All heavy atoms as a GROMACS GRO file, in nm:
protein
  552
    1GLY      N    1   0.085  -0.116   0.004
    1GLY     CA    2   0.002  -0.001   0.000
    1GLY      C    3   0.086   0.129   0.000
    1GLY      O    4   0.202   0.122   0.024
    2GLY      N    5   0.024   0.233  -0.027
    2GLY     CA    6   0.095   0.362  -0.032
    2GLY      C    7   0.075   0.441   0.092
    2GLY      O    8   0.000   0.403   0.187
    3ARG      N    9   0.146   0.554   0.100
    3ARG     CA   10   0.139   0.643   0.215
    3ARG      C   11   0.092   0.779   0.163
    3ARG      O   12   0.141   0.832   0.069
    3ARG     CB   13   0.276   0.656   0.274
    3ARG     CG   14   0.289   0.758   0.390
    3ARG     CD   15   0.426   0.768   0.442
    3ARG     NE   16   0.532   0.790   0.344
    3ARG     CZ   17   0.560   0.915   0.290
    3ARG    NH1   18   0.497   1.018   0.333
    3ARG    NH2   19   0.657   0.929   0.203
    4GLY      N   20  -0.014   0.825   0.225
    4GLY     CA   21  -0.070   0.955   0.182
    4GLY      C   22   0.008   1.070   0.241
    4GLY      O   23   0.051   1.066   0.358
    5GLU      N   24   0.033   1.171   0.163
    5GLU     CA   25   0.099   1.293   0.212
    5GLU      C   26  -0.008   1.391   0.262
    5GLU      O   27  -0.094   1.428   0.180
    5GLU     CB   28   0.188   1.354   0.101
    5GLU     CG   29   0.308   1.272   0.070
    5GLU     CD   30   0.401   1.346  -0.031
    5GLU    OE1   31   0.363   1.452  -0.084
    5GLU    OE2   32   0.510   1.294  -0.051
    6ALA      N   33   0.001   1.425   0.384
    6ALA     CA   34  -0.103   1.513   0.447
    6ALA      C   35  -0.096   1.650   0.385
    6ALA      O   36   0.002   1.715   0.390
    6ALA     CB   37  -0.086   1.521   0.595
    7PRO      N   38  -0.213   1.698   0.332
    7PRO     CA   39  -0.220   1.835   0.280
    7PRO      C   40  -0.216   1.933   0.396
    7PRO      O   41  -0.256   1.900   0.509
    7PRO     CB   42  -0.350   1.842   0.205
    7PRO     CG   43  -0.428   1.726   0.256
    7PRO     CD   44  -0.334   1.626   0.310
    8GLU      N   45  -0.175   2.055   0.368
    8GLU     CA   46  -0.171   2.158   0.473
    8GLU      C   47  -0.312   2.187   0.521
    8GLU      O   48  -0.398   2.193   0.439
    8GLU     CB   49  -0.110   2.287   0.414
    8GLU     CG   50   0.038   2.276   0.383
    8GLU     CD   51   0.122   2.263   0.509
    8GLU    OE1   52   0.097   2.325   0.610
    8GLU    OE2   53   0.215   2.177   0.504
    9PRO      N   54  -0.329   2.209   0.653
    9PRO     CA   55  -0.462   2.247   0.697
    9PRO      C   56  -0.498   2.387   0.652
    9PRO      O   57  -0.410   2.465   0.624
    9PRO     CB   58  -0.450   2.249   0.852
    9PRO     CG   59  -0.303   2.244   0.878
    9PRO     CD   60  -0.231   2.196   0.759
   10ARG      N   61  -0.626   2.412   0.639
   10ARG     CA   62  -0.671   2.543   0.590
   10ARG      C   63  -0.798   2.582   0.656
   10ARG      O   64  -0.883   2.493   0.680
   10ARG     CB   65  -0.688   2.532   0.437
   10ARG     CG   66  -0.729   2.666   0.379
   10ARG     CD   67  -0.661   2.699   0.250
   10ARG     NE   68  -0.690   2.834   0.207
   10ARG     CZ   69  -0.719   2.869   0.086
   10ARG    NH1   70  -0.725   2.777  -0.009
   10ARG    NH2   71  -0.741   2.995   0.058
   11ALA      N   72  -0.817   2.703   0.688
   11ALA     CA   73  -0.934   2.758   0.748
   11ALA      C   74  -0.977   2.882   0.668
   11ALA      O   75  -0.902   2.971   0.634
   11ALA     CB   76  -0.913   2.794   0.894
   12LEU      N   77  -1.107   2.886   0.638
   12LEU     CA   78  -1.168   3.004   0.562
   12LEU      C   79  -1.284   3.051   0.647
   12LEU      O   80  -1.370   2.966   0.692
   12LEU     CB   81  -1.219   2.953   0.425
   12LEU     CG   82  -1.122   2.892   0.334
   12LEU    CD1   83  -1.186   2.826   0.217
   12LEU    CD2   84  -1.019   2.988   0.289
   13ASP      N   85  -1.290   3.177   0.676
   13ASP     CA   86  -1.394   3.231   0.761
   13ASP      C   87  -1.463   3.344   0.688
   13ASP      O   88  -1.404   3.425   0.626
   13ASP     CB   89  -1.333   3.287   0.892
   13ASP     CG   90  -1.274   3.172   0.977
   13ASP    OD1   91  -1.346   3.084   1.009
   13ASP    OD2   92  -1.151   3.184   1.001
   14GLY      N   93  -1.597   3.351   0.711
   14GLY     CA   94  -1.683   3.454   0.648
   14GLY      C   95  -1.766   3.520   0.755
   14GLY      O   96  -1.745   3.503   0.875
   15ARG      N   97  -1.862   3.588   0.708
   15ARG     CA   98  -1.953   3.663   0.803
   15ARG      C   99  -2.045   3.571   0.881
   15ARG      O  100  -2.078   3.460   0.837
   15ARG     CB  101  -2.026   3.769   0.721
   15ARG     CG  102  -2.119   3.707   0.613
   15ARG     CD  103  -2.185   3.810   0.518
   15ARG     NE  104  -2.244   3.920   0.585
   15ARG     CZ  105  -2.362   3.923   0.632
   15ARG    NH1  106  -2.444   3.817   0.620
   15ARG    NH2  107  -2.412   4.034   0.685
   16GLU      N  108  -2.082   3.622   0.995
   16GLU     CA  109  -2.187   3.552   1.080
   16GLU      C  110  -2.153   3.404   1.105
   16GLU      O  111  -2.244   3.326   1.108
   16GLU     CB  112  -2.324   3.569   1.018
   16GLU     CG  113  -2.371   3.709   1.016
   16GLU     CD  114  -2.514   3.727   0.969
   16GLU    OE1  115  -2.594   3.641   0.997
   16GLU    OE2  116  -2.545   3.833   0.904
   17GLY      N  117  -2.029   3.366   1.125
   17GLY     CA  118  -1.998   3.239   1.158
   17GLY      C  119  -1.975   3.141   1.047
   17GLY      O  120  -1.956   3.020   1.068
   18LEU      N  121  -1.981   3.193   0.920
   18LEU     CA  122  -1.958   3.102   0.810
   18LEU      C  123  -1.816   3.054   0.815
   18LEU      O  124  -1.722   3.137   0.835
   18LEU     CB  125  -1.984   3.174   0.675
   18LEU     CG  126  -1.980   3.090   0.550
   18LEU    CD1  127  -2.072   3.152   0.450
   18LEU    CD2  128  -1.843   3.084   0.493
   19GLU      N  129  -1.789   2.923   0.809
   19GLU     CA  130  -1.656   2.873   0.812
   19GLU      C  131  -1.639   2.743   0.736
   19GLU      O  132  -1.737   2.668   0.716
   19GLU     CB  133  -1.612   2.846   0.961
   19GLU     CG  134  -1.689   2.740   1.030
   19GLU     CD  135  -1.646   2.721   1.172
   19GLU    OE1  136  -1.606   2.817   1.236
   19GLU    OE2  137  -1.657   2.607   1.220
   20VAL      N  138  -1.519   2.721   0.680
   20VAL     CA  139  -1.482   2.601   0.611
   20VAL      C  140  -1.346   2.568   0.668
   20VAL      O  141  -1.253   2.650   0.667
   20VAL     CB  142  -1.474   2.633   0.452
   20VAL    CG1  143  -1.444   2.501   0.382
   20VAL    CG2  144  -1.606   2.690   0.403
   21ARG      N  145  -1.333   2.439   0.709
   21ARG     CA  146  -1.209   2.391   0.765
   21ARG      C  147  -1.165   2.261   0.694
   21ARG      O  148  -1.247   2.175   0.666
   21ARG     CB  149  -1.225   2.360   0.913
   21ARG     CG  150  -1.272   2.474   1.000
   21ARG     CD  151  -1.153   2.553   1.047
   21ARG     NE  152  -1.192   2.654   1.139
   21ARG     CZ  153  -1.226   2.779   1.106
   21ARG    NH1  154  -1.220   2.820   0.982
   21ARG    NH2  155  -1.253   2.873   1.194
   22TYR      N  156  -1.040   2.253   0.664
   22TYR     CA  157  -0.984   2.137   0.603
   22TYR      C  158  -0.862   2.093   0.688
   22TYR      O  159  -0.783   2.174   0.735
   22TYR     CB  160  -0.930   2.162   0.466
   22TYR     CG  161  -1.044   2.203   0.371
   22TYR    CD1  162  -1.082   2.333   0.350
   22TYR    CD2  163  -1.121   2.104   0.302
   22TYR    CE1  164  -1.181   2.366   0.261
   22TYR    CE2  165  -1.221   2.139   0.219
   22TYR     CZ  166  -1.251   2.270   0.200
   22TYR     OH  167  -1.350   2.306   0.116
   23GLY      N  168  -0.850   1.958   0.712
   23GLY     CA  169  -0.739   1.905   0.782
   23GLY      C  170  -0.715   1.763   0.744
   23GLY      O  171  -0.784   1.705   0.668
   24SER      N  172  -0.615   1.704   0.810
   24SER     CA  173  -0.582   1.560   0.786
   24SER      C  174  -0.505   1.505   0.901
   24SER      O  175  -0.445   1.580   0.979
   24SER     CB  176  -0.505   1.546   0.657
   24SER     OG  177  -0.385   1.611   0.666
   25SER      N  178  -0.515   1.372   0.917
   25SER     CA  179  -0.449   1.306   1.022
   25SER      C  180  -0.387   1.180   0.965
   25SER      O  181  -0.456   1.095   0.907
   25SER     CB  182  -0.551   1.266   1.136
   25SER     OG  183  -0.614   1.376   1.185
   26PRO      N  184  -0.254   1.167   0.976
   26PRO     CA  185  -0.191   1.046   0.933
   26PRO      C  186  -0.223   0.924   1.019
   26PRO      O  187  -0.242   0.934   1.138
   26PRO     CB  188  -0.043   1.077   0.931
   26PRO     CG  189  -0.030   1.183   1.032
   26PRO     CD  190  -0.160   1.261   1.033
   27LEU      N  191  -0.242   0.810   0.956
   27LEU     CA  192  -0.261   0.683   1.027
   27LEU      C  193  -0.145   0.589   0.993
   27LEU      O  194  -0.075   0.616   0.896
   27LEU     CB  195  -0.393   0.616   0.992
   27LEU     CG  196  -0.519   0.694   1.010
   27LEU    CD1  197  -0.638   0.626   0.950
   27LEU    CD2  198  -0.542   0.718   1.161
   28ALA      N  199  -0.135   0.483   1.064
   28ALA     CA  200  -0.028   0.386   1.036
   28ALA      C  201  -0.036   0.330   0.895
   28ALA      O  202   0.058   0.307   0.825
   28ALA     CB  203  -0.030   0.273   1.134
   29ASP      N  204  -0.162   0.314   0.845
   29ASP     CA  205  -0.188   0.248   0.716
   29ASP      C  206  -0.261   0.339   0.620
   29ASP      O  207  -0.323   0.298   0.528
   29ASP     CB  208  -0.260   0.122   0.733
   29ASP     CG  209  -0.399   0.138   0.795
   29ASP    OD1  210  -0.426   0.247   0.850
   29ASP    OD2  211  -0.478   0.046   0.790
   30GLY      N  212  -0.263   0.474   0.648
   30GLY     CA  213  -0.330   0.562   0.556
   30GLY      C  214  -0.341   0.704   0.606
   30GLY      O  215  -0.255   0.746   0.682
   31LEU      N  216  -0.444   0.770   0.567
   31LEU     CA  217  -0.460   0.912   0.592
   31LEU      C  218  -0.608   0.946   0.601
   31LEU      O  219  -0.689   0.893   0.516
   31LEU     CB  220  -0.397   0.994   0.480
   31LEU     CG  221  -0.404   1.147   0.490
   31LEU    CD1  222  -0.309   1.195   0.596
   31LEU    CD2  223  -0.359   1.206   0.349
   32VAL      N  224  -0.644   1.022   0.697
   32VAL     CA  225  -0.784   1.069   0.714
   32VAL      C  226  -0.790   1.214   0.678
   32VAL      O  227  -0.718   1.286   0.741
   32VAL     CB  228  -0.839   1.044   0.853
   32VAL    CG1  229  -0.981   1.102   0.868
   32VAL    CG2  230  -0.839   0.898   0.893
   33VAL      N  231  -0.868   1.245   0.576
   33VAL     CA  232  -0.879   1.391   0.538
   33VAL      C  233  -1.017   1.431   0.583
   33VAL      O  234  -1.118   1.372   0.561
   33VAL     CB  235  -0.872   1.401   0.386
   33VAL    CG1  236  -0.893   1.547   0.345
   33VAL    CG2  237  -0.732   1.353   0.336
   34THR      N  238  -1.018   1.547   0.660
   34THR     CA  239  -1.146   1.596   0.718
   34THR      C  240  -1.181   1.732   0.651
   34THR      O  241  -1.098   1.808   0.613
   34THR     CB  242  -1.132   1.613   0.864
   34THR    OG1  243  -1.024   1.701   0.897
   34THR    CG2  244  -1.112   1.480   0.931
   35ARG      N  245  -1.312   1.750   0.646
   35ARG     CA  246  -1.365   1.878   0.599
   35ARG      C  247  -1.485   1.917   0.692
   35ARG      O  248  -1.573   1.832   0.719
   35ARG     CB  249  -1.415   1.854   0.457
   35ARG     CG  250  -1.494   1.970   0.400
   35ARG     CD  251  -1.557   1.948   0.269
   35ARG     NE  252  -1.516   1.834   0.192
   35ARG     CZ  253  -1.591   1.744   0.134
   35ARG    NH1  254  -1.723   1.753   0.142
   35ARG    NH2  255  -1.541   1.647   0.069
   36ARG      N  256  -1.490   2.039   0.728
   36ARG     CA  257  -1.604   2.089   0.810
   36ARG      C  258  -1.655   2.214   0.742
   36ARG      O  259  -1.574   2.311   0.723
   36ARG     CB  260  -1.560   2.117   0.954
   36ARG     CG  261  -1.669   2.174   1.035
   36ARG     CD  262  -1.629   2.186   1.181
   36ARG     NE  263  -1.741   2.224   1.259
   36ARG     CZ  264  -1.763   2.345   1.309
   36ARG    NH1  265  -1.667   2.438   1.293
   36ARG    NH2  266  -1.865   2.373   1.384
   37VAL      N  267  -1.777   2.224   0.712
   37VAL     CA  268  -1.843   2.340   0.649
   37VAL      C  269  -1.957   2.384   0.737
   37VAL      O  270  -2.043   2.302   0.773
   37VAL     CB  271  -1.887   2.310   0.505
   37VAL    CG1  272  -1.952   2.429   0.445
   37VAL    CG2  273  -1.772   2.258   0.421
   38ARG      N  274  -1.964   2.512   0.777
   38ARG     CA  275  -2.073   2.570   0.848
   38ARG      C  276  -2.121   2.686   0.777
   38ARG      O  277  -2.047   2.785   0.759
   38ARG     CB  278  -2.024   2.604   0.993
   38ARG     CG  279  -2.141   2.662   1.075
   38ARG     CD  280  -2.098   2.692   1.217
   38ARG     NE  281  -2.207   2.729   1.297
   38ARG     CZ  282  -2.251   2.857   1.303
   38ARG    NH1  283  -2.194   2.953   1.232
   38ARG    NH2  284  -2.354   2.887   1.378
   39ILE      N  285  -2.248   2.680   0.736
   39ILE     CA  286  -2.312   2.793   0.661
   39ILE      C  287  -2.440   2.827   0.735
   39ILE      O  288  -2.541   2.762   0.719
   39ILE     CB  289  -2.341   2.758   0.514
   39ILE    CG1  290  -2.213   2.712   0.449
   39ILE    CG2  291  -2.401   2.876   0.439
   39ILE    CD1  292  -2.232   2.660   0.306
   40PRO      N  293  -2.433   2.926   0.822
   40PRO     CA  294  -2.554   2.961   0.898
   40PRO      C  295  -2.652   3.034   0.805
   40PRO      O  296  -2.616   3.090   0.701
   40PRO     CB  297  -2.510   3.056   1.004
   40PRO     CG  298  -2.381   3.114   0.951
   40PRO     CD  299  -2.320   3.008   0.862
   41ARG      N  300  -2.783   3.028   0.840
   41ARG     CA  301  -2.885   3.100   0.767
   41ARG      C  302  -2.858   3.251   0.789
   41ARG      O  303  -2.839   3.294   0.901
   41ARG     CB  304  -3.022   3.068   0.820
   41ARG     CG  305  -3.133   3.134   0.737
   41ARG     CD  306  -3.264   3.097   0.793
   41ARG     NE  307  -3.278   2.950   0.790
   41ARG     CZ  308  -3.399   2.893   0.812
   41ARG    NH1  309  -3.502   2.961   0.837
   41ARG    NH2  310  -3.404   2.761   0.819
   42MET      N  311  -2.852   3.328   0.682
   42MET     CA  312  -2.818   3.462   0.690
   42MET      C  313  -2.862   3.539   0.566
   42MET      O  314  -2.882   3.484   0.462
   42MET     CB  315  -2.671   3.489   0.714
   42MET     CG  316  -2.584   3.450   0.596
   42MET     SD  317  -2.411   3.477   0.619
   42MET     CE  318  -2.350   3.318   0.584
   43ARG      N  319  -2.880   3.667   0.583
   43ARG     CA  320  -2.906   3.753   0.466
   43ARG      C  321  -2.770   3.818   0.430
   43ARG      O  322  -2.699   3.868   0.519
   43ARG     CB  323  -3.004   3.862   0.502
   43ARG     CG  324  -3.142   3.809   0.521
   43ARG     CD  325  -3.243   3.920   0.540
   43ARG     NE  326  -3.373   3.870   0.578
   43ARG     CZ  327  -3.465   3.846   0.486
   43ARG    NH1  328  -3.448   3.870   0.358
   43ARG    NH2  329  -3.584   3.793   0.526
   44VAL      N  330  -2.740   3.824   0.300
   44VAL     CA  331  -2.613   3.878   0.259
   44VAL      C  332  -2.653   4.009   0.179
   44VAL      O  333  -2.710   4.003   0.074
   44VAL     CB  334  -2.534   3.785   0.170
   44VAL    CG1  335  -2.404   3.848   0.125
   44VAL    CG2  336  -2.507   3.653   0.246
   45PRO      N  337  -2.606   4.120   0.231
   45PRO     CA  338  -2.634   4.246   0.160
   45PRO      C  339  -2.558   4.244   0.026
   45PRO      O  340  -2.447   4.190   0.016
   45PRO     CB  341  -2.576   4.352   0.248
   45PRO     CG  342  -2.561   4.288   0.385
   45PRO     CD  343  -2.543   4.146   0.358
   46PRO      N  344  -2.616   4.304  -0.078
   46PRO     CA  345  -2.553   4.309  -0.210
   46PRO      C  346  -2.405   4.352  -0.210
   46PRO      O  347  -2.322   4.303  -0.280
   46PRO     CB  348  -2.637   4.396  -0.289
   46PRO     CG  349  -2.776   4.382  -0.235
   46PRO     CD  350  -2.748   4.367  -0.084
   47ALA      N  351  -2.374   4.451  -0.116
   47ALA     CA  352  -2.238   4.502  -0.112
   47ALA      C  353  -2.143   4.397  -0.067
   47ALA      O  354  -2.018   4.410  -0.092
   47ALA     CB  355  -2.237   4.619  -0.017
   48GLU      N  356  -2.187   4.290  -0.001
   48GLU     CA  357  -2.098   4.182   0.050
   48GLU      C  358  -2.095   4.066  -0.036
   48GLU      O  359  -2.026   3.963  -0.012
   48GLU     CB  360  -2.144   4.143   0.196
   48GLU     CG  361  -2.124   4.261   0.293
   48GLU     CD  362  -2.152   4.224   0.432
   48GLU    OE1  363  -2.150   4.105   0.467
   48GLU    OE2  364  -2.192   4.315   0.509
   49TYR      N  365  -2.164   4.065  -0.151
   49TYR     CA  366  -2.163   3.949  -0.247
   49TYR      C  367  -2.020   3.916  -0.295
   49TYR      O  368  -1.985   3.800  -0.296
   49TYR     CB  369  -2.251   3.974  -0.363
   49TYR     CG  370  -2.398   3.974  -0.342
   49TYR    CD1  371  -2.487   3.999  -0.448
   49TYR    CD2  372  -2.459   3.939  -0.220
   49TYR    CE1  373  -2.628   3.994  -0.427
   49TYR    CE2  374  -2.597   3.944  -0.199
   49TYR     CZ  375  -2.678   3.966  -0.303
   49TYR     OH  376  -2.816   3.964  -0.288
   50PRO      N  377  -1.941   4.017  -0.329
   50PRO     CA  378  -1.813   3.985  -0.375
   50PRO      C  379  -1.723   3.909  -0.272
   50PRO      O  380  -1.650   3.813  -0.304
   50PRO     CB  381  -1.739   4.118  -0.409
   50PRO     CG  382  -1.857   4.208  -0.444
   50PRO     CD  383  -1.968   4.161  -0.345
   51ALA      N  384  -1.730   3.945  -0.144
   51ALA     CA  385  -1.652   3.872  -0.036
   51ALA      C  386  -1.704   3.731  -0.022
   51ALA      O  387  -1.624   3.639  -0.008
   51ALA     CB  388  -1.661   3.948   0.090
   52LEU      N  389  -1.836   3.711  -0.028
   52LEU     CA  390  -1.894   3.575  -0.019
   52LEU      C  391  -1.848   3.492  -0.137
   52LEU      O  392  -1.813   3.375  -0.125
   52LEU     CB  393  -2.045   3.582  -0.004
   52LEU     CG  394  -2.114   3.447   0.008
   52LEU    CD1  395  -2.065   3.366   0.129
   52LEU    CD2  396  -2.259   3.466   0.006
   53ALA      N  397  -1.855   3.546  -0.257
   53ALA     CA  398  -1.811   3.479  -0.376
   53ALA      C  399  -1.667   3.439  -0.368
   53ALA      O  400  -1.627   3.329  -0.404
   53ALA     CB  401  -1.843   3.560  -0.504
   54ALA      N  402  -1.580   3.525  -0.322
   54ALA     CA  403  -1.440   3.501  -0.303
   54ALA      C  404  -1.418   3.381  -0.207
   54ALA      O  405  -1.338   3.292  -0.236
   54ALA     CB  406  -1.365   3.618  -0.257
   55LEU      N  407  -1.492   3.378  -0.102
   55LEU     CA  408  -1.481   3.271  -0.004
   55LEU      C  409  -1.522   3.136  -0.068
   55LEU      O  410  -1.457   3.038  -0.053
   55LEU     CB  411  -1.559   3.301   0.123
   55LEU     CG  412  -1.538   3.197   0.235
   55LEU    CD1  413  -1.521   3.268   0.367
   55LEU    CD2  414  -1.650   3.099   0.241
   56CYS      N  415  -1.634   3.138  -0.139
   56CYS     CA  416  -1.681   3.022  -0.206
   56CYS      C  417  -1.581   2.970  -0.313
   56CYS      O  418  -1.556   2.849  -0.323
   56CYS     CB  419  -1.812   3.047  -0.270
   56CYS     SG  420  -1.947   3.072  -0.155
   57ARG      N  421  -1.516   3.063  -0.384
   57ARG     CA  422  -1.414   3.022  -0.483
   57ARG      C  423  -1.296   2.959  -0.414
   57ARG      O  424  -1.244   2.857  -0.459
   57ARG     CB  425  -1.375   3.139  -0.567
   57ARG     CG  426  -1.469   3.173  -0.681
   57ARG     CD  427  -1.408   3.269  -0.785
   57ARG     NE  428  -1.382   3.404  -0.722
   57ARG     CZ  429  -1.472   3.500  -0.704
   57ARG    NH1  430  -1.596   3.476  -0.745
   57ARG    NH2  431  -1.441   3.609  -0.651
   58ALA      N  432  -1.249   3.014  -0.298
   58ALA     CA  433  -1.143   2.962  -0.222
   58ALA      C  434  -1.176   2.823  -0.170
   58ALA      O  435  -1.089   2.730  -0.177
   58ALA     CB  436  -1.101   3.058  -0.109
   59ALA      N  437  -1.300   2.804  -0.125
   59ALA     CA  438  -1.339   2.670  -0.076
   59ALA      C  439  -1.338   2.569  -0.195
   59ALA      O  440  -1.297   2.455  -0.177
   59ALA     CB  441  -1.475   2.677  -0.010
   60ASP      N  442  -1.384   2.615  -0.306
   60ASP     CA  443  -1.385   2.524  -0.426
   60ASP      C  444  -1.248   2.489  -0.466
   60ASP      O  445  -1.220   2.373  -0.503
   60ASP     CB  446  -1.463   2.595  -0.540
   60ASP     CG  447  -1.479   2.501  -0.662
   60ASP    OD1  448  -1.537   2.393  -0.637
   60ASP    OD2  449  -1.443   2.537  -0.770
   61GLU      N  450  -1.153   2.580  -0.466
   61GLU     CA  451  -1.016   2.551  -0.496
   61GLU      C  452  -0.958   2.449  -0.398
   61GLU      O  453  -0.887   2.360  -0.439
   61GLU     CB  454  -0.931   2.682  -0.496
   61GLU     CG  455  -0.960   2.773  -0.616
   61GLU     CD  456  -0.888   2.906  -0.604
   61GLU    OE1  457  -0.805   2.928  -0.512
   61GLU    OE2  458  -0.919   2.995  -0.688
   62GLN      N  459  -0.995   2.465  -0.273
   62GLN     CA  460  -0.948   2.371  -0.172
   62GLN      C  461  -0.996   2.232  -0.200
   62GLN      O  462  -0.930   2.136  -0.184
   62GLN     CB  463  -0.994   2.420  -0.030
   62GLN     CG  464  -0.939   2.345   0.082
   62GLN     CD  465  -0.791   2.358   0.101
   62GLN    OE1  466  -0.738   2.464   0.061
   62GLN    NE2  467  -0.727   2.267   0.168
   63GLU      N  468  -1.126   2.226  -0.244
   63GLU     CA  469  -1.180   2.093  -0.277
   63GLU      C  470  -1.110   2.025  -0.394
   63GLU      O  471  -1.107   1.905  -0.405
   63GLU     CB  472  -1.332   2.107  -0.315
   63GLU     CG  473  -1.421   2.146  -0.198
   63GLU     CD  474  -1.441   2.029  -0.103
   63GLU    OE1  475  -1.433   1.910  -0.148
   63GLU    OE2  476  -1.464   2.051   0.017
   64GLN      N  477  -1.049   2.106  -0.480
   64GLN     CA  478  -0.987   2.057  -0.596
   64GLN      C  479  -0.840   2.009  -0.573
   64GLN      O  480  -0.781   1.947  -0.658
   64GLN     CB  481  -0.986   2.157  -0.713
   64GLN     CG  482  -1.124   2.203  -0.749
   64GLN     CD  483  -1.211   2.089  -0.794
   64GLN    OE1  484  -1.168   2.004  -0.869
   64GLN    NE2  485  -1.335   2.092  -0.751
   65ARG      N  486  -0.787   2.039  -0.452
   65ARG     CA  487  -0.652   1.997  -0.422
   65ARG      C  488  -0.632   1.850  -0.425
   65ARG      O  489  -0.720   1.777  -0.384
   65ARG     CB  490  -0.606   2.048  -0.280
   65ARG     CG  491  -0.560   2.184  -0.273
   65ARG     CD  492  -0.492   2.219  -0.149
   65ARG     NE  493  -0.527   2.140  -0.033
   65ARG     CZ  494  -0.480   2.160   0.090
   65ARG    NH1  495  -0.390   2.255   0.111
   65ARG    NH2  496  -0.517   2.086   0.194
   66GLU      N  497  -0.519   1.805  -0.480
   66GLU     CA  498  -0.495   1.661  -0.481
   66GLU      C  499  -0.427   1.621  -0.351
   66GLU      O  500  -0.347   1.691  -0.297
   66GLU     CB  501  -0.404   1.634  -0.600
   66GLU     CG  502  -0.463   1.659  -0.736
   66GLU     CD  503  -0.376   1.621  -0.848
   66GLU    OE1  504  -0.263   1.565  -0.830
   66GLU    OE2  505  -0.417   1.652  -0.968
   67THR      N  506  -0.454   1.489  -0.314
   67THR     CA  507  -0.384   1.431  -0.204
   67THR      C  508  -0.294   1.328  -0.268
   67THR      O  509  -0.338   1.236  -0.337
   67THR     CB  510  -0.484   1.361  -0.110
   67THR    OG1  511  -0.570   1.459  -0.053
   67THR    CG2  512  -0.410   1.292   0.007
   68ARG      N  513  -0.165   1.348  -0.245
   68ARG     CA  514  -0.067   1.262  -0.306
   68ARG      C  515  -0.048   1.136  -0.232
   68ARG      O  516  -0.033   1.141  -0.107
   68ARG     CB  517   0.068   1.340  -0.319
   68ARG     CG  518   0.169   1.271  -0.396
   68ARG     CD  519   0.287   1.368  -0.412
   68ARG     NE  520   0.406   1.285  -0.457
   68ARG     CZ  521   0.519   1.330  -0.478
   68ARG    NH1  522   0.542   1.459  -0.464
   68ARG    NH2  523   0.612   1.253  -0.523
   69VAL      N  524  -0.036   1.023  -0.303
   69VAL     CA  525  -0.010   0.894  -0.242
   69VAL      C  526   0.124   0.847  -0.294
   69VAL      O  527   0.143   0.839  -0.412
   69VAL     CB  528  -0.116   0.790  -0.276
   69VAL    CG1  529  -0.086   0.655  -0.219
   69VAL    CG2  530  -0.255   0.839  -0.221
   70VAL      N  531   0.218   0.818  -0.199
   70VAL     CA  532   0.353   0.772  -0.232
   70VAL      C  533   0.364   0.624  -0.217
   70VAL      O  534   0.330   0.572  -0.106
   70VAL     CB  535   0.454   0.845  -0.143
   70VAL    CG1  536   0.594   0.802  -0.177
   70VAL    CG2  537   0.440   1.000  -0.160
   71MET      N  538   0.398   0.556  -0.319
   71MET     CA  539   0.416   0.414  -0.313
   71MET      C  540   0.553   0.377  -0.268
   71MET      O  541   0.650   0.442  -0.305
   71MET     CB  542   0.384   0.346  -0.453
   71MET     CG  543   0.245   0.380  -0.501
   71MET     SD  544   0.112   0.330  -0.393
   71MET     CE  545   0.117   0.156  -0.415
   72PRO      N  546   0.567   0.266  -0.186
   72PRO     CA  547   0.699   0.229  -0.142
   72PRO      C  548   0.790   0.179  -0.245
   72PRO      O  549   0.749   0.134  -0.353
   72PRO     CB  550   0.663   0.119  -0.037
   72PRO     CG  551   0.529   0.070  -0.065
   72PRO     CD  552   0.462   0.183  -0.139
   0.00000   0.00000   0.00000
């Protein structure tokens, strides 16, 4: 089997408690990758749309990151 290389942890925070967290934990025989997303119910004023869109794009980019597996 291979060994997964742990990606760097990442935290993204938005307004009113909106948060996206990524992390990983190595195991003896693998890797656990975790994701936590919290999107509270809220109203977003039009002036804040660009900031929310930027956070969503950053979260999407994070989802696209590859987890590398190194074979012995």
